N, C-alpha and C positions, 0 to 999 in steps of 0.2 A: 473591560474585563468581565468575565462570565460571572453569573451571580454565585456567590459562596456555597451555597447548599448544593451546586452542581459541581463543585470542584472537589476533586479527590487527589489524595498523595499518590503521585506517579512513581510505581516502582518497577524495576525489570524482574520478571520471573524466568529463573533460569530453567526453562521447560527442555525436555526432550522427546522425541518420537521414535518409534520403532516402525520401519517402512517394510519389514519383510512381508507382511500379509496384503500390502496395499496393491491392487492390479493396476496396469496401464491405463485402462479405462474404468476409472474408480466411480463415475456415474454410470451404473450398469445399463449396457445397450446404447449409450451416447457418447461416441469417442469426441464428437465436437465440443460438447458441453465440458468434458473432463479436460481437454487440451486447451480450451480457452481460460479455463480457470488456471490449468497448469503454467500458463505464460506468466503468472505472478512469480513463480520460482525462478523464471528467467530474469525478469525485470528487477524484482526488489532487493536482492541482495547486493548488486552494484549500486542501485539508487538510494538504499537506506545507509550504505557505507558513506555515500556522497553527502546524504543529509547531515550525518554525524561528523564529518570533516568540515563542512561549512559552519556548523553550530559552534563547534569547539573554536572557530576563528571569531565567532560572533560573541562569546560568552563576554569577554572584558568590556564590551560596548552596553551591556545591559545595566540600566541604573535602577531596575526595581527589584528588589530581593526576591519576592515571591514568583516573579516571572523566572527570574534566574533559576530558582528552586524548580519550576516547571521544567523549564529547558534540559536542565541536568537530568530530571526524570526521564523526559523525553528522549534524549541521547541514549539512556541505558535500555529504554524499550526497543528502540529503533535498531540499535546494535545487536539485540536479542533476536529481532525479527529476521534480520538479515542472515544470522548464523542458521535460524531454523529452517527457512526456505532454502539456503545453500545445501543442507544436508539432504534435500530431496533429489539433488542433481545425480549423485551416484546411483541411487536407486533407479532412477529413470534410465540412465546408462545400462545398468544390468539388464533391464527388461528391453533393451535393443534400439533405444532411442538416445542418441549421444548429442547432448544441448551444446556442446562446446563452441560449434561454429557461430551459433546464436549469441550466447554469453560473451563470446570474444567482442562483437560488435556492440553489445550493451556496455561493457567494460570500457571500450573506445569512447561511447558517448559520454558518459559520465566523468571519466578520468581525463579525457583530453578536451573534449568539446565544452563540457561545463565546469572543466576543473580549473585549478589557480592558473592565473596568466602573469606573465612578466611585465606587470604594469607599474609605472612609477608611484611611490607612495603618495598618499593625499587623495584627491578626488577621484583620479580614475580608478583608484585600488578600492575605494569605498564604493563608487557606483557599481562595479562588477559584483562586489559582496552583497550588495543591497539587491541588486538584479537576482541574485541566486537566492537570497532570503525571500524574495517576493515570488519565485518560481516554486520553492518548498511550501509555501502557503497555499498555492493553486493547486499543487499535486495533493497537499493533504485534505483538501475539499473532496478529492475524488476517493482518497483512500478511506475518509470517513463515510462517505456515500456507499462505498462497496462493504466497508464493515458493518454498516446498518443493514445493508441488504442481505449478507451472509447469515447474519443473527436471526433473519426473519424469513429465511429461504426454506420454508417446511417442505417445498417440493423435493428439494434433495434428499430429505429423510424418507419422504413417501417412495421415492425412486430406489432407496436401498444405497445410498452413496456411502462409500467406505468410511467407516466412523473416526479412523485416525486422521484422514485427510481433513474430514470435517471438523475435528477438534483442532487441528492447526488453523484452518481458515478462521474458525470463530473465536479462538483464543486471540489471533492476530486481529480480526475484525473487533473484537471487543476492547482491545488496548487502543485501536485507532479512534472508536468512539470516545474512549477515556480520555484520550489526549487531544481530542479534535480542536480545541481551541487554541493550543499552544503556538502553532506556527502562524496563524493568523494574528494572535496578539503580539507576537515578537515582531512580526512585520510592521503592525500598527505603531509599536513602541519606537521601533528605529527609523521608519520612514513613513509608510502609510499613504503614499501619493496614490490617488486613484487612478492616474493615467498609467503608472507603472502597475498597479493591480491589474488593469485591462489588458495592457501589452503582455504582460507574463502569464495571464490565464490564457490567452489565445495561444501562445508559445507551448505552454504547458499540455493543453486540451489537444492541440494538433499532434504533438509529439506522441502523447499516450496512445491516442487512436492510431496513428502510424506504427508505432512499434507493437501494439497489441495485435493489430491484424496481420503484421509480418510474423509474429511468433505463433499465432494460430495457424497461419499458413504453413511455417516451417514445421511444427509438430504433425499436422495432417499428412503433409507430404513426406516426411520421413518416419512416419509409424509404420513398424515392420508388419504389423497385422492387417493393413489396410491397402487395398489393391490401387484405389484411385482417391487418395485422401485430399478432399478439397476444403477450403473455408470459404464462405462468402457472408456478406453483409446480412443476406436473406436469411441464412442459417442462424446468425446471432439473433436477428429479429424474431424469428420464429420461436428460439429457446427462450427469449426474454417473455413472450407471451406465454409459454408453458411454466415459467417460473424457475427454471433450471439456471438461467443467467439472468442479469439484471435487465429490466424493461427499458427498450430504447426511449419510449417516452418518459419515463422517470429521470433517465440520465439527461434528456435534452431540457427537463423542466428544472434540474439542478443549476442550470447556466445562469439564467436571471437573477436566481437566489445569490450566487457568488458575486454577480457585477452589481447587485443592489447595494447604493450607499450605506442602507441600513443593516447589511449582512453582518451577522455573527454566527460563527459555527456552531453555537449551543443550539441553533435551529435544526442542526441535521443529528438525527439519531437520538437516543436516550441514555444518559449515564446510568440510571438504575438498572437498566437491561443489561447493559455492558458488564456492570459490577456483579450483577446476579448471575451472568454466565460465567465470569472468572471464577466465582465461588463454588461452581460445580463442574468445570472442566477438569477432566482426568488429568491432563498435562499440567496444567495450573496446580491442581491439588497436589500432584506427585511432586512439583517443584517447591511448593510451600513446605511440604512434609521434609524434602531434602534440605531446606534451608533451615528448618528447625532442629 
């Protein structure tokens, strides 16, 4: 378990964003950086709906009341993230970039490939549930990494990135840092097998890299304003050096941290920074006001 002073009560914030003034290339002069981050709007709605679906099946197995409370808070936050990113897609369509061909593939991946299977009750069914719990813990390692990155990505501000998109990304990133320990602690509580952790990390990492580069290529190829839109690993590496995307070296260094037997997600990011951002985020403040 994470240390108590690091623990915050997890609550879903009912945020909403107006996309009317957000341009397609919301990082000025850098369509590749904007589209690489835009892939989140394609991956996350289906992925986070899947997290919620799996965790609802897991709730009856949790024997620790505090962890159960955290998982319920996590479910609420993830459902809200899914909805907020989903709402960007009609705006992209209005700007001439229809994401439907790609999102259909992502939906298939989470609903069919990683969905429920008709397995006999008992060990086979529990095995498949634990595999998915472990995959979510591995994915959450990267969402916490990305959340921490975007909270500190000052180069995006210097480049004049669209403030609404930055607020969406930082509100989401702050909540990922806020709940970064939940998925791992749930996995350790229910299973915790080291071989399963390594195996599912390899699967999650390879899948994220594959889907992300496909998404970036899809956006660059279908952007109506680009004549010959391409996406390459070199483009990603260069933008990482400039600070408008995560640095490749930082991402690679996060791998041995997760695979260390001593790993705990509290090593990633800073709860105080996340909470401080959520206290000033325009969308989170508006949600707070609306709830009051």
